[in-house]
C-alpha positions as MATLAB code, in Angstrom:
seq = 'MKLSVVIPVYNELSTLEEIVQRVRDSKVDDLEIILVDDYSTDGTRDLIRSRLADQVDKVVYQDKNLGKGFALKAGFACATGDIVVVQDADLEYDPNEYPSLIEPIVDGRADVVYGSRFQGGGPHRVVYFWHYVGNRCLTLLSNMFTNINLTDMETCYKVFRRSIIQSIDIQEARFGFEPEITAKIARMRVRIYEIGISYYGRTYEEGKKIGWRDGVHAVWCIIKYNLLSR';
ca = [
     127.557   97.835   95.340;
     126.876   99.665   91.716;
     123.806  102.193   92.028;
     121.746  102.315   88.524;
     119.603  105.537   88.800;
     116.995  105.843   86.245;
     115.520  108.595   85.530;
     112.432  108.853   83.271;
     111.876  112.559   81.751;
     109.322  114.760   79.993;
     109.193  118.321   79.275;
     111.953  119.102   83.099;
     113.962  122.020   80.676;
     113.754  124.283   83.908;
     114.780  121.282   86.346;
     116.826  118.942   84.684;
     120.110  120.057   84.374;
     120.089  120.601   88.580;
     118.852  117.020   88.850;
     121.378  115.596   87.461;
     124.488  117.115   89.233;
     123.149  116.157   92.423;
     122.705  112.653   91.924;
     126.338  112.936   90.464;
     127.336  114.753   93.740;
     125.760  112.501   95.481;
     127.046  110.344   98.508;
     127.357  107.005   96.461;
     131.163  106.113   94.899;
     129.962  103.579   91.919;
     127.381  105.260   89.895;
     125.533  104.791   86.803;
     123.280  107.602   85.464;
     120.329  106.786   82.772;
     118.425  109.338   80.848;
     114.891  108.019   79.251;
     113.656  111.178   77.485;
     109.810  110.307   77.135;
     109.336  112.707   73.385;
     109.608  115.959   75.748;
     108.751  119.141   73.643;
     110.014  121.652   75.422;
     113.838  121.711   74.659;
     113.991  119.102   77.246;
     116.090  116.883   74.246;
     117.687  119.734   72.964;
     119.439  119.995   76.578;
     120.360  116.709   76.955;
     121.654  116.376   73.782;
     123.921  119.751   73.782;
     124.652  119.555   77.461;
     123.945  116.414   79.332;
     124.799  113.392   77.679;
     128.276  113.545   78.495;
     127.502  113.566   81.916;
     125.615  110.823   82.151;
     125.779  107.230   81.274;
     123.250  106.384   78.929;
     120.307  108.066   77.268;
     117.459  106.795   76.055;
     115.450  108.525   73.576;
     111.492  107.391   73.066;
     109.914  107.699   69.458;
     106.676  109.174   71.117;
     105.469  109.867   74.393;
     104.793  106.399   76.445;
     104.336  107.649   79.813;
     106.256  107.510   83.302;
     105.822  103.736   83.709;
     107.046  102.614   80.356;
     109.982  105.069   80.328;
     110.821  103.338   83.398;
     110.334  100.085   82.135;
     112.921  101.626   78.637;
     115.530  102.299   81.942;
     115.564   99.525   83.961;
     115.888   97.310   80.662;
     119.592   98.661   80.199;
     120.705   99.529   83.725;
     124.087   97.075   84.573;
     124.080   98.053   88.629;
     123.656   96.058   91.179;
     120.833   98.180   92.835;
     118.447  100.522   90.740;
     116.694  103.219   92.241;
     113.684  105.530   90.335;
     114.579  109.241   90.386;
     112.217  111.601   88.489;
     113.561  114.798   86.952;
     111.975  117.186   89.014;
     113.628  118.760   92.882;
     110.877  117.014   94.894;
     113.334  114.155   95.971;
     116.946  114.349   97.495;
     119.892  112.129   95.939;
     121.528  112.613   99.386;
     119.175  110.235  100.283;
     120.745  107.054   98.354;
     122.822  105.942  101.083;
     119.888  105.094  103.377;
     118.055  104.281  100.682;
     120.731  100.890   99.729;
     121.783  100.430  102.997;
     119.576   97.702  103.914;
     120.060   96.196  100.438;
     123.814   96.413  100.444;
     123.448   95.303  104.115;
     122.086   92.318  102.787;
     118.677   92.604  104.736;
     116.223   93.894  102.054;
     115.200   93.157   98.411;
     113.455   96.212   97.708;
     113.227   99.438   99.464;
     110.581  102.542   99.495;
     111.266  105.806  100.124;
     108.631  107.283  102.823;
     107.474  110.522  102.354;
     104.965  109.788  105.618;
     107.982  109.074  107.862;
     111.535  110.117  109.111;
     111.706  113.706  110.555;
     113.446  115.379  107.772;
     111.755  118.202  105.842;
     108.512  118.434  103.965;
     106.757  121.037  102.318;
     103.077  121.535  102.514;
     101.305  121.676   99.537;
      97.977  120.055   98.761;
      95.673  118.102  101.134;
      93.508  116.618   99.232;
      96.970  115.169   97.481;
      97.858  113.876  101.203;
      94.358  112.271  101.422;
      94.608  110.568   98.139;
      97.942  109.232   98.838;
      96.949  107.621  101.975;
      93.916  106.437  100.730;
      95.515  104.273   97.345;
      98.539  103.044   99.928;
      95.856  101.703  102.605;
      93.557  100.385   99.721;
      96.888   98.428   98.147;
      97.685   97.047  101.568;
      94.341   95.337  101.774;
      95.086   93.678   98.467;
      98.835   93.041   99.094;
      98.516   92.661  103.077;
     101.944   94.453  103.501;
     101.864   97.916  105.595;
     103.345  100.170  103.633;
     103.040  104.537  104.603;
     103.556  105.254  101.196;
     102.756  103.078   98.229;
     102.939  105.869   95.245;
     106.624  107.122   96.498;
     108.772  108.140   93.621;
     112.219  106.699   95.637;
     111.803  102.909   95.032;
     115.020  100.947   95.076;
     115.408   97.204   93.815;
     117.680   94.934   93.956;
     118.519   94.428   89.559;
     117.556   91.139   89.494;
     114.109   91.459   91.143;
     113.032   94.522   88.894;
     114.165   93.162   85.370;
     112.556   90.063   85.693;
     108.940   91.741   85.677;
     106.895   92.856   82.848;
     105.988   96.401   83.541;
     102.339   96.981   81.910;
     101.452  100.394   83.062;
     102.560  103.192   80.865;
     101.642  106.046   82.953;
     101.482  106.139   87.044;
      99.483  103.136   87.136;
     103.497  101.513   87.306;
     103.126  102.381   91.658;
     100.313  100.200   92.064;
     101.594   97.499   89.217;
     105.336   97.027   90.779;
     103.447   96.698   94.397;
     101.090   94.411   93.768;
     103.986   91.806   92.015;
     106.561   92.610   93.976;
     104.577   91.478   97.047;
     103.404   88.256   95.618;
     107.001   88.003   94.641;
     107.745   87.317   98.622;
     110.982   89.523   98.844;
     112.378   90.670  101.533;
     110.576   95.071  101.261;
     111.731   97.582  104.140;
     110.884  101.285  104.225;
     113.238  104.354  104.854;
     111.530  107.897  105.811;
     112.901  110.771  103.193;
     112.193  113.938  102.847;
     110.077  115.925  100.576;
     110.302  119.099   98.604;
     106.700  118.882   96.872;
     106.145  121.168   93.968;
     102.907  123.104   92.243;
     100.759  122.635   89.578;
     102.266  126.331   88.474;
     106.217  124.727   89.439;
     105.252  121.559   86.741;
     103.789  118.915   88.846;
     102.025  116.776   86.389;
      99.616  113.592   88.075;
      96.131  114.453   88.657;
      92.787  113.004   89.928;
      92.244  110.893   86.729;
      95.853  109.142   87.656;
      94.112  108.250   91.039;
      91.093  106.924   89.828;
      93.348  105.046   87.188;
      95.670  103.462   90.684;
      92.004  102.285   92.192;
      91.430  100.051   88.664;
      95.342   99.053   88.765;
      94.731   98.082   92.619;
      92.297   96.201   91.413;
      93.429   94.652   88.659;
      96.652   93.612   89.298;
      96.338   92.264   92.531;
      92.614   90.533   91.826;
      92.447   89.911   88.097;
      96.203   89.395   86.841;
      97.375   86.789   89.161;
];
């Protein structure tokens, strides 16, 4: 099966070239790499044009900064693989784990797979306690509304059959994508699996972007897409 890797990019000059190489080196035979530059201003766009455009299959340049959710929406729209995975442009998640992430779909047992940072025995960098608490609370709240038992709703690694993700109208521009897509997939009654993954978290000094305001907005999105948008 062909795997489409959608990489939303915003001001990732220091890590983008390495993550593209890691994706290219991943143990997947049939691979499509899609970069979506969300109007980077730190030289990332120039790097893509000068050095990376010929190393990937497709590049989408947003006309203005719209946020991760809309960048993913643009990337999903032009994916052609049987399976689609989200890959952040930093180095927090390891593309060498693609084979285990896509295996339940390839084997015909799953339609969607989440990579959980709270399962499995892989390495996990120790970073922020309150981020951990926030992630667990948001996942618990989401599960209460969706009636599914995820351990990591906010994970980057979400894998979909292409027909499923392209059938969903994504409305959240930023990190609200995570609770939105989880709510909509739960309503579709598709087969969802979780796979334990490693996690190499980074600090704010190293470029981490998500903050407490995104956590508050995630709570609103959980309520909105589970109760108000049925």
